[in-house]
C-alpha positions as CSV (number, residue, x, y, z in Angstrom):
1,M,85.5,109.3,82.6
2,A,83.4,107.3,84.8
3,K,81.1,108.8,87.6
4,G,79.8,107.4,90.9
5,K,80.1,103.9,91.4
6,G,81.1,103.3,88.1
7,Q,84.3,105.2,89.0
8,Q,84.7,103.1,91.9
9,Q,84.6,100.0,90.3
10,Q,87.0,100.9,87.8
11,M,89.4,101.9,90.4
12,K,89.1,98.7,92.3
13,A,89.5,96.8,89.2
14,L,92.6,98.7,88.4
15,E,94.0,97.9,91.8
16,K,93.4,94.3,91.4
17,Q,95.0,94.5,88.0
18,M,98.0,96.2,89.7
19,R,98.3,93.5,92.3
20,H,98.1,90.8,89.7
21,E,100.8,92.3,87.7
22,E,103.0,92.5,90.7
23,A,102.4,88.8,91.4
24,K,103.1,87.9,87.8
25,Y,106.4,89.7,88.0
26,R,107.4,88.1,91.3
27,K,106.6,84.7,90.2
28,R,108.8,85.4,87.1
29,Q,111.7,86.8,89.2
30,A,111.3,83.5,91.1
31,H,111.7,81.3,88.0
32,F,114.6,83.3,86.7
33,K,116.4,82.9,90.0
34,R,115.9,79.1,90.1
35,I,117.1,79.0,86.4
36,R,120.1,81.0,87.3
37,E,121.0,78.6,90.2
38,L,120.6,75.7,88.0
39,A,122.8,77.4,85.2
40,A,125.4,78.4,87.7
41,K,125.8,74.8,89.0
42,K,125.8,73.5,85.5
43,G,128.5,76.3,84.5
44,D,126.4,77.3,81.4
45,K,127.4,80.7,80.5
46,D,125.3,80.9,77.3
47,I,122.2,80.4,79.5
48,L,123.1,82.9,82.2
49,A,123.7,85.6,79.3
50,R,120.2,84.7,77.9
51,L,118.7,84.9,81.2
52,D,120.2,88.5,82.0
53,K,118.5,89.7,78.6
54,L,115.3,88.0,79.6
55,E,115.4,89.5,83.1
56,A,116.0,93.0,81.8
57,K,113.1,92.6,79.4
58,E,110.6,91.4,82.0
59,R,111.8,94.5,84.3
60,N,111.2,97.0,81.6
61,R,107.8,95.6,80.7
62,Y,106.8,95.4,84.5
63,E,107.8,99.2,85.0
64,G,106.3,100.2,82.0
65,K,103.2,98.5,82.9
66,Q,103.1,100.1,86.3
67,K,104.0,103.4,84.9
68,R,100.8,103.4,82.8
69,M,98.6,101.9,85.5
70,R,99.7,104.6,88.0
71,E,99.1,107.3,85.6
72,R,95.6,105.8,84.8
73,M,94.9,105.6,88.5
74,R,96.0,109.2,88.9
75,T,93.8,110.6,86.0
76,M,90.9,108.6,87.5
77,Q,91.4,110.2,91.0
78,Q,91.6,113.5,89.5
79,E,88.6,113.1,87.6
80,G,86.7,111.9,90.6
81,A,87.8,114.9,92.6
82,K,86.4,117.1,89.8
83,T,83.1,115.3,89.6
84,Q,82.9,115.4,93.3
85,G,83.5,119.1,93.6
86,K,81.0,120.1,91.1
87,A,78.4,118.0,93.2
88,L,79.4,119.9,96.3
89,Q,79.5,123.3,94.7
90,K,75.8,122.6,93.7
91,T,74.9,121.6,97.0
92,V,76.5,124.7,98.6
93,E,74.5,126.8,96.1
94,K,71.3,125.1,96.7
95,S,71.7,125.3,100.5
96,A,72.6,128.8,100.3
97,T,69.5,129.9,98.4
98,K,67.2,128.0,100.6
99,E,69.1,129.2,103.9
100,K,68.9,133.1,103.2
101,G,68.3,134.7,106.5
102,K,68.8,131.5,108.5
103,A,71.7,130.0,110.1
104,P,73.6,128.3,107.0
105,T,74.8,125.4,108.9
106,E,74.4,123.0,106.2
107,A,75.8,125.3,103.6
108,E,78.8,126.2,105.7
109,K,79.4,122.2,106.0
110,A,79.2,121.6,102.3
111,K,81.5,124.5,101.6
112,K,84.0,123.4,104.1
113,K,84.0,120.0,102.5
114,L,84.4,121.5,99.0
115,E,87.3,123.7,100.0
116,A,89.0,120.4,101.8
117,E,88.4,118.4,98.5
118,A,89.7,121.0,96.4
119,K,92.7,121.4,98.5
120,N,93.2,117.4,98.4
121,A,92.8,117.4,94.6
122,K,95.4,120.1,94.3
123,E,97.7,118.3,96.4
124,Q,97.2,115.1,94.6
125,A,97.8,116.5,91.2
126,E,101.1,118.3,92.6
127,K,102.4,115.1,94.0
128,P,105.6,113.9,92.2
129,E,105.2,110.6,90.5
130,E,106.6,107.5,92.6
């Protein structure tokens, strides 16, 4: 998985792709709605039946794509939390060795931040899929 700025850029790109997919889905739904109106006005049952199949196919395509992208986003977030946790752990260890005998304020701050990040990562991993 990507680290640092690379991972942030990948997450932004994935968010952009998700927005694009939603826009594409909404545009197609609008087209289906307009075609349905025209076919209903005309009374063409064959077109209405084909349109039902197309709408179901498009809905399944969109939902599958969204599910895959959400899973990818979740994986990237978990990897990012692990990477950040390791970096904080190193900071804590480094600060602790430097601050022996002194007031370990920097080490305490890093340790608290590490614990909070670990808690957030655990909660994120346990969240049910929406």
